[in-house]
N, CA and C atoms as a LAMMPS dump frame, in Angstrom:
ITEM: TIMESTEP
0
ITEM: NUMBER OF ATOMS
399
ITEM: BOX BOUNDS ff ff ff
-5.0000000000000000e+02 5.0000000000000000e+02
-5.0000000000000000e+02 5.0000000000000000e+02
-5.0000000000000000e+02 5.0000000000000000e+02
ITEM: ATOMS id mol type element x y z
1 1 1 N 0.926 -1.233 0.045
2 1 2 C 0.12 -0.006 -0.131
3 1 3 C 0.629 0.999 0.14
4 2 1 N 0.47 2.328 -0.69
5 2 2 C 1.106 3.419 -0.616
6 2 3 C 0.952 4.283 0.524
7 3 1 N 0.597 5.651 0.169
8 3 2 C 0.771 6.505 1.465
9 3 3 C -0.283 6.393 2.276
10 4 1 N -0.388 5.963 3.634
11 4 2 C -1.52 6.151 4.288
12 4 3 C -1.659 7.522 5.027
13 5 1 N -2.637 7.877 5.318
14 5 2 C -2.999 9.434 6.01
15 5 3 C -4.235 9.437 6.683
16 6 1 N -4.325 10.415 7.488
17 6 2 C -5.648 10.35 8.182
18 6 3 C -6.17 11.678 8.105
19 7 1 N -7.417 11.901 8.336
20 7 2 C -8.179 13.198 8.017
21 7 3 C -9.104 13.119 9.469
22 8 1 N -9.184 14.543 10.176
23 8 2 C -9.539 14.327 11.456
24 8 3 C -11.095 15.178 11.562
25 9 1 N -12.073 15.015 11.636
26 9 2 C -13.168 15.903 11.828
27 9 3 C -13.337 15.931 13.429
28 10 1 N -13.324 16.95 13.97
29 10 2 C -13.61 17.277 15.299
30 10 3 C -14.894 18.266 15.473
31 11 1 N -15.611 17.792 16.338
32 11 2 C -16.919 18.244 16.257
33 11 3 C -17.172 19.044 17.961
34 12 1 N -17.151 20.35 17.935
35 12 2 C -17.819 20.792 19.242
36 12 3 C -19.369 20.894 19.556
37 13 1 N -19.671 19.547 19.94
38 13 2 C -21.156 19.444 20.159
39 13 3 C -22.174 20.393 20.719
40 14 1 N -21.472 20.852 21.834
41 14 2 C -22.1 21.985 22.505
42 14 3 C -22.44 23.321 21.472
43 15 1 N -21.718 23.616 20.959
44 15 2 C -22.158 24.651 19.896
45 15 3 C -22.094 24.629 18.403
46 16 1 N -22.264 23.164 18.367
47 16 2 C -22.423 22.704 16.775
48 16 3 C -21.587 23.319 15.67
49 17 1 N -19.858 23.449 16.149
50 17 2 C -19.157 23.718 15.387
51 17 3 C -18.168 22.515 15.037
52 18 1 N -17.308 22.672 13.625
53 18 2 C -16.441 22.083 13.493
54 18 3 C -15.066 22.343 13.382
55 19 1 N -13.773 22.032 13.447
56 19 2 C -12.59 22.449 13.52
57 19 3 C -11.991 22.423 12.084
58 20 1 N -11.987 23.158 11.42
59 20 2 C -11.228 23.263 9.998
60 20 3 C -9.949 23.772 9.728
61 21 1 N -9.414 23.666 8.672
62 21 2 C -8.116 24.272 8.401
63 21 3 C -8.017 25.074 6.997
64 22 1 N -7.325 25.955 6.749
65 22 2 C -7.201 26.541 5.745
66 22 3 C -5.714 26.308 4.831
67 23 1 N -5.249 25.885 4.443
68 23 2 C -4.001 25.325 3.586
69 23 3 C -3.325 26.866 2.73
70 24 1 N -2.156 26.999 3.62
71 24 2 C -1.558 28.253 3.251
72 24 3 C -0.339 27.809 2.128
73 25 1 N 0.162 26.409 2.1
74 25 2 C 1.253 26.211 1.049
75 25 3 C 0.624 24.579 0.298
76 26 1 N 1.679 24.039 -0.434
77 26 2 C 1.487 23.023 -0.931
78 26 3 C -0.005 22.619 -1.864
79 27 1 N -0.27 21.518 -2.17
80 27 2 C -0.92 20.947 -3.255
81 27 3 C -2.493 21.569 -2.895
82 28 1 N -2.982 21.64 -1.815
83 28 2 C -4.029 22.104 -0.991
84 28 3 C -4.291 23.608 -0.725
85 29 1 N -2.841 24.411 -1.366
86 29 2 C -3.074 25.845 -0.957
87 29 3 C -4.271 26.4 -1.139
88 30 1 N -4.865 27.352 -0.452
89 30 2 C -6.165 27.818 -0.747
90 30 3 C -7.497 26.928 -0.28
91 31 1 N -6.99 25.854 0.205
92 31 2 C -8.279 25.093 0.141
93 31 3 C -8.83 24.994 1.714
94 32 1 N -9.737 24.814 1.498
95 32 2 C -10.248 24.543 3.212
96 32 3 C -10.401 22.802 3.472
97 33 1 N -10.34 22.543 4.446
98 33 2 C -10.243 21.207 4.66
99 33 3 C -10.434 20.837 6.52
100 34 1 N -9.84 19.667 6.711
101 34 2 C -10.025 19.224 8.325
102 34 3 C -8.714 18.617 8.382
103 35 1 N -7.979 19.086 9.438
104 35 2 C -6.622 18.39 9.88
105 35 3 C -6.347 17.229 9.465
106 36 1 N -5.185 16.611 9.191
107 36 2 C -4.71 15.538 9.028
108 36 3 C -3.4 15.514 8.305
109 37 1 N -2.957 13.977 8.009
110 37 2 C -1.667 14.294 7.502
111 37 3 C -1.184 12.657 7.183
112 38 1 N 0.42 12.584 6.693
113 38 2 C 0.725 11.498 6.472
114 38 3 C 1.045 10.227 7.889
115 39 1 N 0.552 9.257 7.82
116 39 2 C 0.968 8.237 8.798
117 39 3 C 2.58 7.865 8.961
118 40 1 N 3.384 8.014 10.131
119 40 2 C 4.539 7.902 10.13
120 40 3 C 5.168 6.54 10.462
121 41 1 N 6.13 6.146 9.808
122 41 2 C 6.561 4.47 10.243
123 41 3 C 6.387 4.256 11.736
124 42 1 N 5.91 3.104 11.962
125 42 2 C 5.746 2.553 13.307
126 42 3 C 4.416 3.077 14.216
127 43 1 N 3.648 4.016 13.603
128 43 2 C 2.704 4.417 14.369
129 43 3 C 1.533 3.825 13.779
130 44 1 N 0.05 3.748 14.671
131 44 2 C -1.021 3.411 14.241
132 44 3 C -1.852 4.396 13.565
133 45 1 N -2.877 4.105 12.988
134 45 2 C -3.568 5.254 12.047
135 45 3 C -4.341 6.101 13.311
136 46 1 N -4.557 5.528 14.445
137 46 2 C -5.194 6.454 15.622
138 46 3 C -4.102 7.197 16.194
139 47 1 N -2.717 6.757 16.435
140 47 2 C -1.928 7.57 16.811
141 47 3 C -1.24 8.859 15.825
142 48 1 N -1.451 8.503 14.53
143 48 2 C -1.245 9.458 13.106
144 48 3 C -2.502 10.467 13.549
145 49 1 N -3.468 10.292 13.532
146 49 2 C -4.797 11.28 13.459
147 49 3 C -4.658 12.028 14.928
148 50 1 N -4.346 11.624 16.06
149 50 2 C -4.092 12.387 17.202
150 50 3 C -2.89 13.442 17
151 51 1 N -1.822 12.861 16.63
152 51 2 C -0.534 13.838 16.285
153 51 3 C -0.892 14.692 15.282
154 52 1 N -1.408 14.31 13.908
155 52 2 C -1.776 15.361 13.021
156 52 3 C -2.409 16.287 13.558
157 53 1 N -3.641 16.018 14.425
158 53 2 C -4.514 17 14.557
159 53 3 C -3.854 18.027 15.708
160 54 1 N -2.919 17.507 16.669
161 54 2 C -2.311 18.491 17.461
162 54 3 C -1.215 19.154 16.714
163 55 1 N -0.497 18.624 15.819
164 55 2 C 0.305 19.72 14.978
165 55 3 C -0.296 20.251 14.295
166 56 1 N -1.113 20.431 13.583
167 56 2 C -1.846 21.48 12.698
168 56 3 C -2.829 22.231 13.4
169 57 1 N -3.436 21.915 14.667
170 57 2 C -4.33 22.477 15.34
171 57 3 C -4.076 23.068 17.217
172 58 1 N -3.241 22.451 17.605
173 58 2 C -3.146 22.362 18.942
174 58 3 C -4.047 21.745 19.876
175 59 1 N -5.011 21.16 19.546
176 59 2 C -5.787 20.422 20.065
177 59 3 C -5.532 19.044 20.262
178 60 1 N -5.871 18.477 21.627
179 60 2 C -5.647 16.91 21.708
180 60 3 C -6.851 16.242 21.789
181 61 1 N -6.86 15.434 20.787
182 61 2 C -8.402 14.481 20.638
183 61 3 C -8.043 13.364 21.304
184 62 1 N -9.002 12.968 21.721
185 62 2 C -9.558 11.587 22.397
186 62 3 C -10.38 10.836 21.843
187 63 1 N -10.342 9.493 22.23
188 63 2 C -11.214 8.498 21.678
189 63 3 C -11.77 8.848 19.943
190 64 1 N -11.004 9.031 19.087
191 64 2 C -11.348 9.012 17.815
192 64 3 C -12.072 7.778 17.195
193 65 1 N -13.044 7.926 16.641
194 65 2 C -13.751 6.833 15.824
195 65 3 C -13.531 6.966 14.151
196 66 1 N -13.502 5.765 13.882
197 66 2 C -13.083 5.688 12.549
198 66 3 C -14.723 5.925 11.64
199 67 1 N -14.748 6.675 10.491
200 67 2 C -16.065 7.014 9.936
201 67 3 C -15.729 6.969 8.595
202 68 1 N -14.53 6.578 8.006
203 68 2 C -14.67 6.431 6.742
204 68 3 C -13.147 6.369 6.141
205 69 1 N -13.195 6.03 4.9
206 69 2 C -11.803 5.372 4.083
207 69 3 C -12.169 5.994 2.848
208 70 1 N -11.119 6.956 2.134
209 70 2 C -11.106 6.894 0.88
210 70 3 C -9.719 6.878 0.395
211 71 1 N -9.862 6.414 -0.708
212 71 2 C -8.828 5.866 -1.81
213 71 3 C -8.737 6.915 -2.846
214 72 1 N -7.308 7.11 -2.867
215 72 2 C -6.902 7.977 -3.997
216 72 3 C -5.638 7.444 -4.755
217 73 1 N -6.12 6.12 -5.515
218 73 2 C -4.908 5.465 -6.221
219 73 3 C -4.417 6.159 -7.218
220 74 1 N -4.735 7.075 -7.839
221 74 2 C -3.788 7.78 -8.898
222 74 3 C -2.839 8.609 -7.962
223 75 1 N -2.961 8.839 -6.936
224 75 2 C -1.955 9.634 -6.047
225 75 3 C -1.277 9.042 -5.233
226 76 1 N -1.489 7.426 -4.931
227 76 2 C -1.027 6.596 -3.981
228 76 3 C -1.313 6.746 -2.658
229 77 1 N -2.486 7.266 -2.323
230 77 2 C -2.861 8.004 -1.004
231 77 3 C -4.388 6.964 -0.492
232 78 1 N -4.206 6.8 0.611
233 78 2 C -5.479 5.948 1.262
234 78 3 C -5.733 6.505 2.771
235 79 1 N -6.683 7.49 2.788
236 79 2 C -6.92 8.163 3.693
237 79 3 C -7.998 7.74 4.907
238 80 1 N -7.841 7.424 6.239
239 80 2 C -8.372 7.049 7.156
240 80 3 C -8.884 8.11 7.793
241 81 1 N -10.514 8.131 7.896
242 81 2 C -11.388 9.507 8.298
243 81 3 C -11.831 9.218 9.827
244 82 1 N -11.39 10.147 10.709
245 82 2 C -11.68 9.797 12.247
246 82 3 C -12.576 11.154 12.523
247 83 1 N -13.721 10.712 13.51
248 83 2 C -14.601 11.674 14.24
249 83 3 C -14.293 11.808 15.533
250 84 1 N -13.926 13.268 16.08
251 84 2 C -13.685 13.356 17.623
252 84 3 C -14.81 14.322 18.012
253 85 1 N -15.389 13.926 19.222
254 85 2 C -16.132 15.009 20.005
255 85 3 C -15.361 15.355 21.24
256 86 1 N -14.515 14.722 21.547
257 86 2 C -13.452 15.04 23.093
258 86 3 C -12.136 15.516 22.545
259 87 1 N -12.05 16.671 23.081
260 87 2 C -10.801 16.948 22.609
261 87 3 C -10.364 18.422 23.942
262 88 1 N -9.159 18.752 24.08
263 88 2 C -8.606 19.803 25.018
264 88 3 C -7.695 20.538 24.203
265 89 1 N -7.376 21.757 25.131
266 89 2 C -6.354 22.735 24.572
267 89 3 C -6.997 23.832 24.045
268 90 1 N -6.057 24.599 23.235
269 90 2 C -6.446 25.757 22.679
270 90 3 C -6.034 25.864 21.002
271 91 1 N -6.994 26.24 20.347
272 91 2 C -6.96 26.106 18.792
273 91 3 C -5.64 27.088 18.414
274 92 1 N -4.641 26.359 18
275 92 2 C -3.596 27.39 17.451
276 92 3 C -3.231 26.948 15.876
277 93 1 N -2.92 28.256 15.052
278 93 2 C -2.8 27.806 13.603
279 93 3 C -1.326 27.474 13.517
280 94 1 N -0.701 26.948 12.265
281 94 2 C 0.485 26.637 12.226
282 94 3 C 1.219 27.52 11.042
283 95 1 N 1.517 28.634 11.368
284 95 2 C 1.844 29.467 10.648
285 95 3 C 2.64 29.114 9.409
286 96 1 N 2.003 29.691 8.559
287 96 2 C 2.986 29.424 6.897
288 96 3 C 2.465 28.149 6.345
289 97 1 N 1.761 27.319 7.116
290 97 2 C 0.917 26.013 6.615
291 97 3 C -0.304 25.676 6.566
292 98 1 N -0.885 25.991 8.273
293 98 2 C -2.268 25.888 7.964
294 98 3 C -2.796 26.86 9.005
295 99 1 N -4.204 27.331 8.744
296 99 2 C -4.7 28.489 9.936
297 99 3 C -5.984 27.406 9.968
298 100 1 N -6.115 27.109 11.581
299 100 2 C -7.159 26.536 12.092
300 100 3 C -8.253 27.206 12.434
301 101 1 N -9.618 27.113 12.295
302 101 2 C -10.674 27.857 12.787
303 101 3 C -11.916 26.907 12.9
304 102 1 N -12.92 27.575 13.518
305 102 2 C -14.097 26.485 14.129
306 102 3 C -15.188 27.352 13.319
307 103 1 N -15.849 26.499 12.526
308 103 2 C -17.134 26.708 11.398
309 103 3 C -18.174 26.298 11.878
310 104 1 N -19.257 27.106 11.827
311 104 2 C -20.519 26.537 12.104
312 104 3 C -20.888 25.392 10.949
313 105 1 N -21.565 24.48 11.849
314 105 2 C -22.11 23.039 10.832
315 105 3 C -22.755 23.373 9.685
316 106 1 N -23.783 24.654 9.728
317 106 2 C -24.717 24.843 8.675
318 106 3 C -23.78 25.869 7.538
319 107 1 N -22.434 26.16 7.957
320 107 2 C -21.793 27.166 7.04
321 107 3 C -20.439 26.627 6.878
322 108 1 N -20.338 25.341 6.447
323 108 2 C -18.998 24.563 6.12
324 108 3 C -18.76 25.062 4.654
325 109 1 N -17.699 25.574 4.259
326 109 2 C -17.285 26.397 3.238
327 109 3 C -17.098 25.169 2.095
328 110 1 N -18.206 24.362 1.705
329 110 2 C -17.74 23.442 0.411
330 110 3 C -17.291 24.092 -0.683
331 111 1 N -17.644 25.084 -1.093
332 111 2 C -17.212 25.58 -2.265
333 111 3 C -15.612 25.707 -2.094
334 112 1 N -15.029 25.811 -1.045
335 112 2 C -13.303 26.059 -0.866
336 112 3 C -12.907 24.712 -0.57
337 113 1 N -13.47 23.635 -0.412
338 113 2 C -13.211 22.359 -0.258
339 113 3 C -12.944 21.572 -1.864
340 114 1 N -11.793 21.01 -1.749
341 114 2 C -11.374 19.664 -2.897
342 114 3 C -12.872 19.189 -2.946
343 115 1 N -13.028 18.661 -4.425
344 115 2 C -14.081 18.127 -4.862
345 115 3 C -14.373 16.806 -3.891
346 116 1 N -13.222 15.781 -3.68
347 116 2 C -13.831 14.761 -3.161
348 116 3 C -13.897 14.638 -1.587
349 117 1 N -13.302 15.856 -0.877
350 117 2 C -13.772 16.114 0.453
351 117 3 C -15.201 16.716 0.553
352 118 1 N -15.632 17.52 -0.294
353 118 2 C -16.988 18.065 -0.259
354 118 3 C -17.871 17.096 -0.868
355 119 1 N -17.524 15.707 -1.458
356 119 2 C -18.585 14.745 -2.012
357 119 3 C -18.756 13.927 -0.589
358 120 1 N -17.798 13.384 0.228
359 120 2 C -18.064 12.684 1.162
360 120 3 C -18.305 13.128 2.529
361 121 1 N -18.156 14.289 2.816
362 121 2 C -18.53 15.063 3.93
363 121 3 C -19.897 14.968 4.341
364 122 1 N -20.954 15.256 3.425
365 122 2 C -22.262 15.214 3.688
366 122 3 C -22.886 13.724 4.237
367 123 1 N -22.345 12.754 3.662
368 123 2 C -22.817 11.365 4.343
369 123 3 C -22.231 11.331 5.676
370 124 1 N -20.8 11.565 6.134
371 124 2 C -20.342 11.333 7.177
372 124 3 C -21.128 11.994 8.147
373 125 1 N -21.396 13.691 7.873
374 125 2 C -22.382 14.326 8.812
375 125 3 C -23.489 13.638 9.107
376 126 1 N -24.15 13.008 8.069
377 126 2 C -25.647 12.317 8.019
378 126 3 C -25.359 10.975 8.98
379 127 1 N -24.264 10.834 9.581
380 127 2 C -23.889 9.542 10.307
381 127 3 C -23.697 8.276 9.689
382 128 1 N -23.38 8.515 8.167
383 128 2 C -22.984 7.257 7.413
384 128 3 C -21.323 6.687 7.327
385 129 1 N -21.109 5.758 7.293
386 129 2 C -19.667 5.205 7.111
387 129 3 C -19.324 5.476 5.527
388 130 1 N -18.421 6.07 5.483
389 130 2 C -17.81 6.31 3.999
390 130 3 C -17 5.321 3.418
391 131 1 N -16.94 4.677 2.335
392 131 2 C -15.825 4.133 1.754
393 131 3 C -15.971 4.556 0.238
394 132 1 N -14.92 5.191 -0.328
395 132 2 C -15.119 5.636 -1.51
396 132 3 C -13.707 5.488 -2.323
397 133 1 N -13.401 5.692 -3.849
398 133 2 C -12.162 5.718 -4.611
399 133 3 C -12.093 6.4 -5.401
């Protein structure tokens, strides 16, 4: 298998908001998305999603639940999607890479997201497990 990666959907249940990031560089520059990134050698996917979430947002998540899996064979990427409602810490942006922000559930910026993300997100928000290629 090629590159495994995580995507972290963090919900603030009390305030009906989701933590998103805006990419400031790289292939996703200018796009809104959720925290995540490549799995490092020797770590589990759960460890990956916790680490990447912390690195990009400053939040420590607990008990991430796997809610989807998306394959991008053209790019040799395989993304495991997790949902968390338990978190601690303060949101911090990773200057020059991503800026993190809380977004109202009913105002998710689908037009600023990559097509693949905007296609599967409604199903995940509706409580469905997503498996796409």
